[in-house]
Structure formats: C-alpha cells, structure tokens
C-alpha positions in Angstrom: -11.6 -15.1 4.0 -9.3 -16.5 6.6 -6.3 -16.1 4.3 -7.3 -12.5 3.7 -7.4 -12.0 7.5 -3.9 -13.5 7.9 -2.5 -11.1 5.3 -3.6 -8.1 7.3 -1.1 -6.3 9.5 -1.0 -7.7 13.1 -2.4 -4.5 14.8 -5.4 -4.5 12.5 -6.0 -8.2 13.1 -5.9 -7.5 16.9 -8.5 -4.7 16.6 -10.8 -6.9 14.5 -10.5 -9.8 17.0 -11.2 -7.5 20.0 -14.4 -6.1 18.4 -15.5 -9.5 17.2 -14.8 -10.9 20.7 -16.9 -8.2 22.3 -19.7 -8.9 19.9 -19.6 -12.6 20.9 -19.5 -11.8 24.6 -22.6 -9.7 24.3 -24.3 -12.4 22.2 -23.6 -14.9 25.0 -24.9 -12.4 27.5 -28.0 -11.9 25.4 -28.7 -15.7 25.4 -28.3 -15.8 29.2 -30.6 -12.8 29.7 -33.2 -14.1 27.3 -33.2 -17.5 29.0 -33.5 -15.9 32.4 -36.1 -13.2 31.6 -38.7 -12.4 29.0 -38.5 -8.6 29.6 -37.6 -6.8 26.4 -35.9 -3.9 28.3 -33.4 -6.3 29.8 -32.1 -8.0 26.7 -32.4 -5.1 24.2 -29.1 -3.5 25.3 -27.3 -6.8 25.0 -28.7 -7.3 21.5 -27.8 -3.8 20.4 -24.3 -4.0 21.7 -23.8 -7.5 20.1 -25.0 -6.1 16.8 -22.9 -3.0 17.1 -19.6 -4.7 17.9 -20.2 -7.4 15.2 -21.0 -4.8 12.6 -18.0 -2.6 13.4 -15.7 -5.6 13.3 -17.1 -6.6 9.8 -16.7 -3.0 8.6 -13.2 -2.8 9.9 -12.3 -6.1 8.2 -13.8 -4.9 4.9 -11.9 -1.6 5.2 -8.7 -3.4 5.9 -9.1 -5.8 3.1 -9.9 -3.0 0.6 -6.9 -1.0 1.8 -8.9 2.0 2.9 -6.3 3.0 5.5 -3.0 4.9 5.6 0.1 3.8 7.6 2.0 6.7 9.2 5.5 5.8 10.3 7.4 8.0 12.7 9.7 8.2 15.6 8.4 9.4 19.0 10.1 12.7 20.0 7.9 13.6 22.9 5.4 11.9 25.3 2.8 14.0 27.1 1.5 12.5 30.3 -1.4 13.1 32.6 -0.8 15.0 35.8 -2.2 12.5 38.3 -1.4 8.9 37.2 1.4 9.9 34.8 -0.1 7.9 31.9 0.7 8.7 28.3 -1.8 11.2 27.0 -0.3 12.1 23.6 2.7 11.4 21.4 4.6 13.8 19.1 5.9 11.9 16.1 8.6 13.0 13.7 7.5 11.8 10.3 8.5 12.5 6.7 5.6 15.0 6.4 6.6 16.9 9.6 5.6 16.7 13.2 2.3 14.9 14.1 0.8 15.0 17.5 -1.3 11.9 18.2 -3.9 11.9 21.1 -3.7 8.3 22.5 -6.8 6.3 23.2 -6.9 3.9 26.2 -3.1 3.5 26.2 -1.8 1.6 29.2 1.6 0.6 27.9 4.5 3.0 28.4 5.9 4.6 25.3 9.4 5.9 25.4 11.0 8.7 23.4 12.8 7.3 20.4 10.5 4.4 19.8 9.4 3.6 16.3 5.6 4.1 15.9 3.4 2.9 13.2 -0.2 4.3 13.1 -3.0 2.8 11.0 -5.4 5.7 10.1 -8.6 5.8 8.0 -8.1 7.6 4.7 -10.8 10.1 5.5 -9.7 11.0 9.0 -9.4 14.7 9.5 -6.0 16.0 10.6 -5.9 19.5 12.2 -3.0 21.9 12.3 -2.0 24.0 15.3 1.3 26.0 15.5 2.9 24.0 12.7 2.1 20.6 14.3 -0.5 18.3 12.7 -2.9 16.9 15.3 -4.5 13.5 14.9 -7.4 12.7 17.3 -8.3 9.2 16.1 -6.7 6.1 14.6 -7.6 2.5 14.0 -4.5 0.8 15.5 -1.0 1.6 16.8 2.1 -0.4 16.8 5.0 0.5 19.0 8.4 -1.1 18.3 
C-alpha cells in the first residue's frame, strides 16, 4: 500500500496526508477530551471529525489508486483577485479544450500569469459554461509550476 501511495502524483499525496493528519489530530484531541471529561457532548464532535477526515482520506486514496481523476493541464492567462486583500480568487487557464475558469479554494500562494497549472479533478465533477468559458468550481489538488 505504501508503494501505491508513492506512485501517486505529489499533489494528491499532499492532500491525502493533510486529511489523514487532520484525522489523527482530532483523534488525539478525542483521547484528551475523553480522559478529561465523561460528557458525551464534549467528545462527540471530536470523534465525528476524526472519523470524517479519516474516511475522506481513505476515499481519496482509493480514488487516486483507481485513477478516478482527470488531470487538466493549462497555462494561466488571467488571475482574478479579491478587492480588499488582493488574494487570488480565480484563474483562467488556456487548455487544449478551450478556456477554463477555476475558482480557487483557500489559495494563499501567488499565481502569476503564464504559469503552468496542473489540476486534478474528479471524473464526475460538473463543469459549467458561461459566455464560452468553462467554469470549474471544485478540484482535488492543484500544482503550480
């Protein structure tokens, strides 16, 4: 199983490790809360979140090993930023299939125009079209080169 994990692309490995780490963090927090209190209402959220993050990391690993994702390669032609903090809000990519507008999720790093972008997307992710541009609202992982 470890060899299968090492064969996965690096951005997918990173996402799996982040979710698995969050699951482990909430599991440790659950043990601390259970040892400090016997109240069900205090430790139930920790147990739920530990279970949720662990299950999503296992599901993502399974999906990655089975190859149930699509890689979209493109070049960044436009970066939309927020008005107040000037953070990247969306990217417009020029791909082989045309222009794709990607709404970024929790993106802190700066992305410049002309950068090579590689998106990892679920096979069943809906892509919407507006004025000749395809809009993608969600993705698994992103790699900026």
